[in-house]
N, C-alpha and C positions, 0 to 999 in steps of 0.2 A: 228270552222273551218270545211270546208267540206273535203272530202277525197283527192281531188286534192291539196288543200292548205296544208294539212298534209304531203302529199308526197313531195311537193315542199320544205317545211320547212325542212323535214328530209334530203332531198338531199343537200340542201344548207349547213346544219350543217356538213354532211359528207364531202362535198367539202372543207369546212374550215379545218376540222381535217386532211384531206389528205394533204392540202397545208402546214399546220403547221408541220406535220411529215416530209414532203419533205424538208422543210426549215431546220429542225434540221439535217437531213442527208446531206444536202448540205453545212452545216456550215454557213448558212445565218441567223445570229442572229437578224437582223432587220426584216426580213420576219417572223421569228418565233414570235418575240415579237409583231409584228403588228397583229397577230392573237388573241391577248388578248385585253380586254377592257383596257382603260387607267388606271383604278384602279384594274385591274385583279390581281389574286393571283395564283401563281404556288407553289405547295408543292411537291418538288422532293422526291426521295426515302430517302433522309436524314431526311425528316420530318420537315425541317426548312423552313417555308414559305418565299417566295420571293414576295414582294408587289410592284405592279406598273409596267407598260410596260417598262419604262426606266431602272429600276433595273433588270428586267428579261433580257433585251437586254445586259446589262453590264455583268450579270452572264454568259451568253452564249459566250460573247466575251472573257472571261477568259479561255475558253477551249483551250487546245493546238491546233495549226493549223494543226498538222500532224495527228490528230485523225480522223479516218474514222468510221462512224456508219451506221448501217441500222436498222431501227425500222420496224420490220415485223409485220404488223397489222393482228390480228385475227378478229373475229366478233365484231360488235358494236351493242349494244342494245340502242335504242333511245326512250326516253319518252318526251312528250310535255305537261307539266303541264298547259301551257297557250300558247297563240299565239305568245308570245315574250320571252318565256323561254324554254330551252331544258335541259334534263339531259341525259348524254351518258356515258356508260361504254364500254371501248374498251380494248381487250386483246392485249398485245404487247410482242414481243420477241426482245431483244436488242443484236445485235452483234457489237463488236467494236474492233479496233486495230489501229496500227500506219502505215501510208504509208511512213515512213522514209526510208524503204527498197525498195520502189517503189510499183507499183500496178501490179498485184492484191495483196491484203493483205492476208497472210495465214489464212485460215479458222480455227477457234477454236470453242469450245462450246459457246453457248450464255452466255453473261454476266449476264443477268437477264431475268426473265419472270415476267411481272407485269400487272396490270390494270391501265388504266387512268380512273378516275372518274371525268367527266367534267360537269360543269354547264355553259351553254351558254345563252347569252342575245342578243336579236335582238336590234341593235342600228341603228342610221341613216346611219351608214357606213356598215350595214349588220350584220350578226351573228358574235359575238366575244366571246372568252372564258372569263367568269367572274371568274371561279375558276377551277383549275386543280389540283387534288390530285392524287399522285402516290401511289398505294398499291402494295408493293413488294410481290410476291408469291413465287418465287424461286430466289436465288442468288448463285453464286459460293462461295465455302468455301474460307476464307481469307488465 
C-alpha cells in the first residue's frame, strides 16, 4: 500500500468507529450491530463474549430505553498489518444516566474509562469490526 492508500484505509476505519460510537449513544442497536462483521465478536467489560451481529443487536436492544450515554473518545492508534486488516486501540470515557427526569441528565463522574481493542476486516461492504474487546482501566466503586 502506498501512503495515500494507507491514509484512506485509516480514515475509513475511523469513520466506522465514529459511526458505531454514535449509534451506541443514539440507542440505535441496528446501526451499532451493522458495524460488525456477520460473525463479529464483541467482548464487553463483563468479559463475556457476544458472538454474531444478530446477537450483538439483541444485547443492545435489552438496554433500558431511558438510558442516555456518551462515549467520549480519546486518541486512536491504528495499525494496518495488511491491506484488508486493521488493529485499533481507542481510549474511551463513558458517561451514562437516565433521562426519566427529562433532559439534560444531571452530570456525574464517568462510569468507566476503558480501551476498545478492535480488529477490523475489509469486506465487500467496507470495513467491519471482526472483534472488539473492552479493557476496563477505571470503574466506579460498587
